[in-house]
N, C-alpha and C positions, 0 to 999 in steps of 0.2 A: 739536718744541720747540727741539731743539738747533740747527736751521737758523737760528732767530731770532737766535742770538748771533753770526752771521757778518757782518751789516752792519758797515760801518766806522762805529762811533759817534762817533769823532772828527771825521769829516767832517760828520756830521749836527749835532754840536755847533756846528761852524763855520757851517753854514747858518743855524741857529737864532740864533747870535750876530750874524750879519750882518743878519738881519731885525730883531733887537732894536736894533741900532745904527742902523739906517735909521729905525726908528720914533722912537728917541730924538732924532736929528738933525732929524726932520721937525717936532718940536715946537719947535725953536729956529730952524730955517731955512725961510723961506717957499717954497713951491713944491714941496718934497719930498713933500708929502702925496699928490701925484698918482702917485707911484711906489710908494706903500705897497701898494696892491692888486696890481699886477704882481709886486712883490717877494714878497708873501705867497703868491700862487699859484705862483710859481716855486719857492719854498722847500718848499711842500708836495709838489710833484711830484718835486723832487730827492730829497726824503727817501723818498718812495714808490718812486723808481727804485732807490735804494740798497738798500732792503729787498727789493724784488722781484727785484733782481739776485742777491741772495744766495739767494733761494728758487727762482725760476723760471729765471734765466739772463740772459745779456747782452742778447738781443733785447728781452725784456720791459722791462729796465731803460732801454734805449735809447729805446723808444717812449714810456715814461712821462716821461723827461726832455725828449724832443722835444715832447711835449704841454705840459709845463710852459713851455718857452721860447715855444712858439706862442701859448699863452693869455696869457702875460706880454706879448708883443708886441701881442695883441688888445686888452688892457686898458691899453696904454701911453698916455702923455699926448700923443703926436704925432697928427697928422692923417692919417697913413699906416698906421693900425693894420691894417686888413684886408689891404692888399697885402703889408705886412711879415710878417704872420702867414702868409699863403699862401706867401710866398717861403721862410720858414724851415721850414714844414711840408713843402713840396714837395721842397726840397733835402734835408731829413732823411730822407724816405721813399726818395728816389732813392739816397742814400748807403747806406741799410740794405738795399736790395733785393738785392744780391749775396749777402748772408749767408742769405737765405731758401732753403728747400729747394724750394718750389714757387711758380710764377707769378712768379719774380723779375723777368723782363723786363717782364711786364705792369705790375707794381707800379712798376718803375723808370720806365717810360714815363709812368704816371700822375703820379708824383712830379715829373718833369721838366715835364709839362704844367701842374701846379698852380703850380710855382715860376715858369715863364715867363709864365704868365698873371698871377701876382701882379706881376711886373715890368711887364707891359704896363699895369697899372692905376696905376703910380706917376705922379703928376702931371708929372714932367719928361719923361716918354715919352709923354704923352697923345696927341700928333699922330701918332706913329709906333708906338703901342702894338701895332698889329696885326702888326708884324714879329715881336714876341715871342710873341703869342698864336698866330699861324699856325704858327710854328716849333715851339712846344709841341704843337700839335694834330697836326702831321705826325709829330713824334717819338713821340707816343703811339700813333698808328696804326701806325707802323713797329715799335715794340716789341710792339704787340698781335699783329701778324703774325708776328714773330719768336718769339713765345711758342708758336707751334704747332710749333716745333722741327723735328726730323727727320721728322715725319709727312708733310710735303709737301715735295718738292724745291725748289719755287719759293720757299720762305721763306729759303733760304740767301743768295741774292743781296740780299734785303731786309736781312738782318741785317748783311751786309758793307757795306751802304751807308747805314746809319742817319744818318751824319754828312751825307751828300748829301741824304738826305730831309729833315733838319732844315734844311739850307741852302736847298733848294727852297721849303720852307714859309715861311722868312724872306723870300725874294725875292717870293713871292706876297703875303706880308703888306705888304712895302714897296710893291708895286703898288697894293694895296688902300688903303693909307694915302694914296698920291699921288692916286688917283682919288677918294678920299673926303674925308677931312678936310682935306688940304692944297689940294685943288681950290677949297675954300671960303675957307680962311684965307689961303693964299698961292697964288693962281691963277697968279702969274708964274713959279713954279718947277715947275709941273706937268710941262711939257715935258722939263725936265732930269731930274725924278724918274723919269719913264717910261723915258727912255733909260738911266738909271742901273740901273733894275731889269732892262732888256733886256740891258745889258752884263754885269751880274752873272750872269744866267741863261746867257749864252753862255760866260762864264768857267767857270762850274760844269760845264756840259755839255762844254766843251773839256777841262777837267782830267780828267773821267772817261774821256772818249774817248782822250786821250793816255795815261792810265794804263793802259787796257785794251790799246791798240795797241802802246805802247812797252814793255810789261812783258815781260821775259825769262822763259823758262821757270822758274817758281819752284823746281821740283824740281832743275833743273840748278844753280841758284845754292845751294840748300840742300845738295846733294851736294858741291859745292866747299868748303862751309864744314865739312861733316862730315868730309871727308878730312883736315882739319887736326887733327881730334880723335880720328880713328878708331883710330889705333894705340895711343894712350895709354889710351882707353876699353876697347878689346878686351883690352889687356894686363891691365887691372883685373879683367876677368871671370875670368881664370885659365884654365888648360888644360881644367878640367873643363866649363866653360861656353862655350868658344870656339865650339862649334856653334850657340850662340844669336846669333852676330854678324849674320846675315841678318835675324833678327827684330828685333834691336836697330836695325839700319839702317832697317827699315820703320817703326818707331816714331819715331826721331829725325828722319828726313828727311820721312817722309810723314805722321806723326801717326797711322799705323794701329796700333791697340792689340791687335787680335785675335791676330796671330801671336805677339807677345811674351807676352801673357797666357796663350795655349794652351801655349806652351813651358814657362812657369814652372808652370802647373798640372799639366801632365803629368810634368815632370821633378822637381818638388819635392814634390808633395803626397804622394808614396809614402814619403818619407824622414823625415817627422816627423808628430806627432799634434796639434800645437797649431793647431787650425783657426782660432781667432779671430786669432791672430798672422799666420797664412798669408793669411786674407781681408784683414786690414789691409795686408799686403804688396801683394797684388794690387790693392787699392783705391788705391794710390798711382799706379798706371797707369790704371786704369779711371776714376778721378775727374778725371784731367787734362783740361783744357779749354783749347785754344789761344786766343790773342787774335785776334779778327777785326779786319781794317782795311778802311777804306772805299776805294773807287775814287778818292775825292778825295785820298787820302793820297799825297804825292809818293813816287816810286819809292825815293829813297834813304832816306826815312823808313821805308817799308814793308820794305826790306831790313834796316834796323836792328831792326825788330820781329821779322822772321823769324829774324835771327841770335840775337836775345835768346831767342825761344821754343825754338830749336834747342839752345841752351846749357842752357836750363831742362830740356828733355827728357833731355839727357845727364846732368844732375845727378840726375834722377829715376831713370834707369837705374842709375847708379853706386850710389845709395843702396839700391835694390831688390836688386841683386846682392850687394852687400856684406852686407846683412842675410840674404840667401838663403844665402851661404856660411857665415855664423855658424850659421844654423839647421841646416845640413847637417853642421856640425862640422869644415869645412875651414878650414885656416889661410889668412889673407889674404896 
């Protein structure tokens, strides 16, 4: 019962007040009656989201609010209700997916497919709607394969090239649009459309080949970046933990968690009994997941991502060892 007092009743009062004001204005201003139903549905789900968020947590609240916005769009006065609702729902699901503990990639792919299919159904994109629907389908298939994770080695290249997979789907969708709808409505531009699709395909393939062939050894690049930080980071470890420097380099440069986790587990677990705090400390490393980049990403952008990830891993190491020293009772 105490949990029911947690919702922000002030916000709920604002929702109800806004709905009441909309109703009052609709009796005076013609045309506002059409928004009463969407406003009522949205208000109901916003309130449910606030209450559920206090009891169940953020994900439940997000889903309820997303359903409210989706249904409000579905009942809206425009003629694009269904596509708009699909775009909102799909984009919301794709946004929420990374927070989920399981099947996050599959759900993200499904959300992107729903959103892009909704865009393909918008009247302005009618002739070239297949560009978006094909891109969404290919992304969904790519994310579904990536969901298999580390169980199969061939899934890693798929996950790294999701952008390219989506671009390939869009190009095939463009070709389908040119050969289908545009061949009937605008036969004079079919030739140019086919060449455009072919050109885009060559550009995408060329970008991937150039990125693969022209890529320098990423470990050599990351090692050069690590050398700029190494002295400062190793100094922070202190003399007691300097022997961990090799394991630190393995994690920072190569993303290998095993040696560093093994070192901390062996060296630290004997010195204190706070198991939950120790597991939380280890979790900062084991839960780390680096950002993957597509072969379509230009090298200078990929290097920027790699440098950012390296700096992120350095911060994780510094935080972990600072807390480890505290747990061991050593002065920083």
